[in-house]
PAPA-629062 format. One line per 2 residues: for each residue x, z, y of C-alpha. Coordinates in steps of 0.5 Angstrom, whole numbers. Each point is the difference from the previous one (the first is absolute). Example, Ala and Ser with C-alpha at 12.3 -4.5 7.8 and 13.67 -1.06 7.14 Angstrom:
% residues 2
25:16:-9; 2:-2:7 .
END
This chain:
% residues 638
0:0:0; 3:-2:7 .
-3:2:7; 1:-4:6 .
-3:0:7; -5:-6:2 .
4:-4:6; -6:-1:3 .
-3:7:1; 5:5:-3 .
-5:3:-6; 3:1:-7 .
0:-6:-5; 1:2:-7 .
2:-5:-5; -1:3:-7 .
2:-6:-4; 6:-4:0 .
-3:-6:-1; -4:1:6 .
2:-5:6; -5:1:5 .
-4:6:2; -6:0:5 .
1:6:5; -6:4:-1 .
-1:2:8; 2:-6:3 .
-2:-5:-5; 7:-4:1 .
3:-4:-6; 7:2:-1 .
5:-3:-4; 5:4:-4 .
7:-2:1; 5:5:-3 .
-2:7:4; -2:-4:6 .
-8:-2:1; -1:-7:4 .
-7:-1:3; -3:-6:-2 .
-7:1:4; -6:4:0 .
-4:-1:-6; -8:-1:0 .
-4:6:0; -3:1:-7 .
-8:-1:-1; -4:6:-2 .
-2:-1:-7; -1:7:-2 .
4:0:-6; 2:7:-3 .
7:-2:-1; 5:1:5 .
8:0:1; 2:7:-3 .
-6:-1:-6; 3:2:-6 .
-2:-1:-7; 2:-2:-8 .
1:-6:-4; 1:0:-7 .
3:7:1; 5:-2:6 .
-1:3:7; -1:-4:6 .
-1:0:7; -3:-5:5 .
5:-2:5; -3:-6:3 .
-5:-5:0; -2:-7:2 .
-7:-2:2; -4:-7:-1 .
-6:-2:2; -4:-6:-4 .
-7:-3:1; -3:6:-5 .
3:6:4; 7:4:0 .
5:2:-5; 6:4:0 .
7:-1:-4; 3:7:0 .
8:0:-1; 1:6:-4 .
7:4:-3; 0:3:-6 .
5:6:-1; 4:-4:-5 .
2:-5:6; -4:-5:-2 .
-5:-4:6; -6:-3:-2 .
-7:-2:3; -7:3:0 .
-5:-5:1; -7:3:2 .
-6:-5:0; -7:1:-1 .
1:7:-3; 5:-3:-5 .
7:3:0; 6:-4:-3 .
7:2:0; 5:-6:-1 .
8:-1:2; 3:-7:1 .
3:-4:-6; 5:-6:0 .
-3:-6:-4; 4:-6:-3 .
-6:-4:0; -2:-5:5 .
-6:3:4; -6:-5:1 .
-2:-1:8; -6:4:2 .
-4:-6:1; 1:-2:-7 .
-3:6:-3; -8:1:-1 .
-4:6:-3; 1:1:-8 .
6:-4:0; 6:2:-5 .
7:1:3; 6:3:-4 .
5:4:4; 5:5:-2 .
-1:-2:-7; -8:2:0 .
-6:-4:0; -5:2:6 .
-6:-3:3; -2:-1:7 .
-5:5:2; 0:-1:8 .
3:-4:5; 0:2:7 .
2:-1:7; 1:6:4 .
3:1:7; 5:6:1 .
-3:5:5; 6:5:1 .
5:4:-4; 1:8:0 .
6:4:-2; 6:-2:-5 .
0:-7:-2; 5:-4:-4 .
-1:-7:4; -2:-2:7 .
-7:0:2; -3:-3:5 .
-8:0:2; -4:-6:0 .
3:-4:-5; -4:-3:-6 .
2:2:-7; -2:-4:-6 .
-1:4:-6; -2:-1:-7 .
-2:5:-5; 0:-1:-8 .
-1:5:-6; 3:0:-7 .
-2:5:-5; 1:7:4 .
5:-3:5; -2:-3:7 .
5:-5:4; 0:-2:7 .
3:-6:3; 2:1:7 .
1:-7:4; 2:3:6 .
7:-2:-2; 4:-6:-3 .
0:1:-6; -6:4:-1 .
1:8:-1; -3:2:-7 .
-3:7:-1; -2:3:-7 .
-3:6:-1; -6:4:-3 .
-7:3:2; -1:7:1 .
-6:4:1; -1:5:6 .
1:6:-4; 5:-3:-4 .
5:0:6; -1:7:1 .
0:0:8; 2:5:5 .
1:1:7; -6:-5:1 .
-4:-1:7; -6:4:-2 .
0:7:-3; 0:1:-8 .
-6:3:-4; 3:3:-6 .
-7:0:-3; 0:-8:0 .
7:0:-5; 4:-2:6 .
-4:-5:3; -1:0:8 .
-6:3:3; -3:-6:3 .
-4:1:7; -5:-6:1 .
1:-3:6; -7:-1:4 .
-1:-6:5; -6:-4:2 .
-2:-7:-1; 2:-4:6 .
-6:-4:-1; -6:5:-1 .
4:7:1; -2:2:-7 .
5:5:-3; 5:-2:-4 .
6:4:-4; 6:-3:-3 .
3:4:-6; 6:-3:-2 .
6:-3:4; 0:-6:-4 .
-7:-2:2; 0:-6:4 .
-7:-2:2; -7:3:0 .
-7:-2:-1; -5:3:4 .
-6:2:-3; -5:0:6 .
2:-7:3; 3:-3:-6 .
6:-2:5; 7:0:-4 .
6:4:4; 7:0:0 .
4:6:0; 6:-1:5 .
5:5:3; -5:6:-1 .
-6:-4:4; -5:-5:-3 .
-1:-7:2; -6:-4:-2 .
2:-6:-4; -7:-3:-2 .
-7:1:0; -1:0:-7 .
-6:-5:-2; -4:5:-4 .
-7:-1:2; -2:5:-6 .
2:7:0; 2:3:-7 .
-1:7:-2; 6:1:-5 .
-2:4:-6; 6:5:1 .
0:2:7; 6:0:4 .
3:6:0; -2:2:-7 .
5:4:-4; 2:0:-7 .
5:1:-5; 2:-6:-5 .
5:1:-5; 3:6:3 .
0:-3:7; -4:3:6 .
-3:-7:3; -4:-1:7 .
-4:-6:1; 3:-3:6 .
-3:-7:0; -5:-5:-3 .
0:-8:0; -5:-5:-4 .
3:-6:-3; -3:-6:-3 .
1:-6:-5; -4:-6:-1 .
-1:-3:-6; -5:-6:-1 .
-3:1:7; -1:7:-2 .
3:6:4; 2:6:-4 .
2:6:4; 3:7:-1 .
3:6:4; 7:3:1 .
1:7:2; 7:2:3 .
3:6:-2; 5:4:3 .
4:6:-2; 6:3:4 .
5:0:-6; -3:-6:-4 .
-1:-5:5; -6:-4:-1 .
-4:-2:-6; -7:-4:-1 .
-7:1:-3; -3:-7:-1 .
-8:0:-1; -3:-6:-3 .
-8:1:-2; 1:7:-2 .
6:0:-4; 7:3:3 .
7:-1:0; 6:5:2 .
5:-5:2; 8:1:2 .
5:-5:2; 5:-1:-5 .
7:0:1; 2:-4:-6 .
-3:-6:0; -2:-5:-6 .
4:-6:-1; -6:-5:-1 .
0:-7:1; -5:-3:4 .
-6:-2:-4; 2:4:-6 .
-6:3:-4; 3:6:-4 .
6:4:1; 3:7:-2 .
1:5:6; 3:7:-2 .
-2:0:-7; -7:-3:1 .
-3:-7:-1; -3:-3:6 .
-5:-5:0; -2:-5:6 .
-7:2:2; -2:-3:7 .
3:-4:6; -2:-2:7 .
1:1:7; -2:7:3 .
-2:0:7; -1:7:4 .
-7:0:3; -1:7:3 .
5:5:2; 0:7:2 .
5:6:1; 7:0:-1 .
5:-5:-3; 8:-1:-1 .
0:-7:2; -4:-4:6 .
-6:-1:-4; -5:-6:3 .
-7:-2:-2; 1:-7:-3 .
7:2:-3; 1:-4:-7 .
4:0:-6; 1:-2:-7 .
-3:5:-5; 1:0:-7 .
-1:6:-5; 2:1:-7 .
-3:5:-5; 2:5:-5 .
-5:5:0; -1:5:3 .
6:-3:4; 0:-6:5 .
6:-3:3; -2:-4:7 .
4:-5:3; -1:-2:7 .
4:-6:3; 0:-2:7 .
5:-5:4; 5:5:1 .
-1:6:-5; -2:1:-7 .
-2:7:-2; -2:3:-7 .
-4:6:-1; -3:4:-6 .
-7:3:-1; -3:4:-5 .
-7:1:-1; -3:6:2 .
-7:2:-2; -5:2:5 .
-1:7:-2; 8:1:0 .
0:-3:7; -6:5:2 .
3:6:-2; 7:-2:3 .
-3:-1:7; -6:6:-1 .
-5:-5:2; -7:3:0 .
-4:-6:-1; 1:-5:-6 .
4:-6:1; -4:-7:-1 .
-1:-2:-7; 5:-5:-3 .
-3:-7:-2; 2:-4:-6 .
7:1:-3; 6:0:4 .
7:-4:-1; 4:6:-2 .
-5:5:-2; 2:3:-6 .
-4:-2:-6; -4:6:-3 .
0:-3:-7; 7:-1:0 .
2:7:-2; -6:1:-4 .
1:-6:-4; 7:2:-1 .
-3:7:-3; -5:-4:-4 .
6:-4:-3; 4:6:-1 .
-5:3:-4; -2:-6:-4 .
7:-1:-2; 0:8:-2 .
-6:-1:-4; 1:-6:-3 .
7:3:-2; -4:6:-3 .
-4:-5:-4; 5:-4:-3 .
4:6:-2; -6:3:-3 .
-1:-7:-4; 7:0:-2 .
-1:7:-3; -6:-3:-4 .
4:-6:-2; 6:4:-3 .
-2:7:-1; -7:1:-1 .
-1:-6:-4; 3:-2:-7 .
0:-5:-6; -3:3:-6 .
-1:-6:-5; 2:-7:0 .
-2:-5:-6; 0:-7:-1 .
-5:-4:-3; 0:-8:-2 .
-5:-4:-3; 0:-7:-3 .
-4:-6:4; -4:-1:-7 .
-3:7:2; -6:-1:4 .
-2:8:0; 5:5:-2 .
-1:8:0; 7:4:0 .
1:7:0; 6:3:3 .
5:6:-3; -2:7:3 .
2:3:6; 0:8:2 .
-3:2:7; 3:7:0 .
-4:2:6; -6:-2:4 .
1:-7:4; -4:-1:6 .
1:-7:0; 2:-5:-6 .
2:-7:1; 0:-5:-6 .
4:-6:3; 0:-7:-4 .
5:-5:2; -1:-7:-4 .
4:-6:0; -7:-4:0 .
1:-7:3; -6:-5:2 .
-5:4:-4; -4:7:0 .
0:6:-5; -6:5:0 .
2:7:-1; -4:6:-2 .
4:6:0; -2:7:-4 .
4:6:2; -2:5:-6 .
2:7:-1; 2:1:-8 .
-2:7:0; -7:0:3 .
-2:-7:-1; -1:0:8 .
1:-7:3; 0:-4:6 .
-1:-7:1; 2:-5:5 .
-1:-8:0; 4:-5:4 .
2:-8:0; 7:-2:1 .
1:-8:2; 5:-4:3 .
1:-7:2; 5:-5:3 .
2:-7:1; 2:-5:5 .
-4:-4:4; 2:-6:5 .
7:2:-1; -1:8:2 .
0:6:-5; -6:4:0 .
-3:6:-4; -5:5:-1 .
-2:7:-3; 4:5:-3 .
4:1:-7; -1:7:1 .
-5:6:1; -2:7:-1 .
-5:5:-1; -1:7:2 .
-3:6:-4; -1:6:4 .
1:8:-2; 2:-1:-7 .
2:7:-3; 6:1:-4 .
0:-2:-7; 2:-6:-5 .
-2:-7:1; 0:-7:-2 .
-3:-7:3; -5:-4:-3 .
1:-7:3; -5:-6:-1 .
3:-7:2; -4:-6:1 .
4:-6:2; -2:-6:3 .
0:-7:-2; 3:-4:6 .
7:1:-4; 2:2:-7 .
7:4:1; 2:6:-3 .
-1:6:5; 4:6:1 .
-3:6:3; 5:6:3 .
-4:6:0; 2:6:5 .
-3:7:1; 1:4:6 .
-2:6:2; -2:2:7 .
2:-7:3; 0:0:7 .
-6:-4:4; 3:-6:4 .
-6:-2:3; -2:7:3 .
8:0:3; -2:-7:3 .
-6:2:3; 3:7:3 .
5:-4:3; -5:-5:3 .
-4:6:3; 6:3:3 .
2:-7:3; -6:0:4 .
2:5:5; 6:-3:2 .
-3:-7:0; -6:3:5 .
5:3:4; 4:-6:1 .
-6:-4:2; -2:5:5 .
8:0:3; 0:-8:0 .
-7:0:3; 3:5:6 .
6:-5:0; -5:-6:1 .
-3:3:6; 6:2:3 .
3:-7:-1; -7:-4:2 .
2:3:7; 7:-3:0 .
-2:-7:0; 8:-2:-2 .
-1:1:-7; -6:-2:-5 .
-4:4:-5; 4:-5:-5 .
7:2:2; -2:8:0 .
-3:-1:-7; 7:-3:-2 .
3:7:2; -5:4:-4 .
END
């Protein structure tokens, strides 16, 4: 740290960083060039515009565990408002920049690159650029004017010069190309939230109850057109919509300036009144702005509402309402890498599908906004869904922004904002509305597989454990015998049998045989009678083989007591083909019933098929609202 006296007013000027070549005197606003231990006065710096930023020279913070102090800044102005680039110095001697714009903070440092940097005029939103060995996507192109500088700076700042700047994003990194020099300067950095930076010595007092976030005192103004009272909640606010007269007012130098009389002939009453406060995902929010948007498809207008939420520690978020359906929306830092026209992609391990595309136009504005909003403002809008989430891309000629929404049930929103009156009922199925049959279908399918597995195990137990073969015998009768009576050897049943199955397996071909099978108890003479016919025919017709019938069949005798048994079988052979016939007889006790097993599986299958149908019907209703995908396309996914 070096201290010298200002050659203009004699006030002390402190240089905390060895990289600082210039400083702006805090008292007389002289721009001072450091030459060794001497200071050269280069002229007076223009005054800063009051932007009500919470950060100031001397503010301290932490980024990724390293303490830093704010030692300087440059202030820039573009058509949508002001932004600050704060020069910061880390305790380890590194210098960097803290960008503060629209409630978003990015810490970045200058890097050297070997690649050729494309000219500013050649860039366009969503254009892919490779620099410093990484791939980036152009997200914002802006021409700004440097207003002023303050504190220590590593380069000379002159007010009134224009700066072309291009912002890019790649995964979790931010890249800025500053075309104020040739070749352009390249800065690479990372985003951080207000709370992550652990600020101290801000311009306003801290409230420990807010977790370190500053207490924001809303600033009161009056509409320059109708004198209605207005308030501003954040330093990032650039415009307001007057609820009384519909005028849009710009915020400049802590004064209000009428930008335009909005063409708002119909007074809209927001469902969530401005000033409503609630807690979503652990963050305390206040509704500070409301706008309506419209898209036109096949000459039909579709309108929806968007509520701007503000939190001192988290910045901004949105609540989007469409036909009674709600989404909680935040801007994403890691933008998806999606080529134009691509219908499907994966983002953060979720598969997204293109749902809607069109031009969105602002039709009504009331409250506060962090950009110079205007009625008639348009952009290309595209939605991709992975219920309950939605990714939305908004593209203009200068900027592309991505935001992620999560479907919010009306009951949850009503509880979060403690609303006394019920919200309007939802209409139809919304783009990213969770399918109520999705989880139910999964549960039913899991239950089906459990029950099916239990049924299979039970059937296998009957086949391999509870059932057994008690007797086998082979009978052969000659083709000269039209009728044959045969008696099998005796077999013993040591215990009562619930079900005794007699299986006949023959080699009959192109003929039939009639069987009368009698099960006889040798000791008591009790008999069980069964009759059946076995027929099997096959051949070739027109070069194609065919067959019908079966060469085997079985009889079932139920509740057979223990004892000694034999079979008496009467055979009657058909006259279609006179050949020898062999009958292999097998007697099985407690044989499993396969028909009951099959019927049980079919019965169980009805439930997942029903839930699948209900789930598919819900998805059909969803995609009927899209217009991008036909029902046939959706059926292919099912």
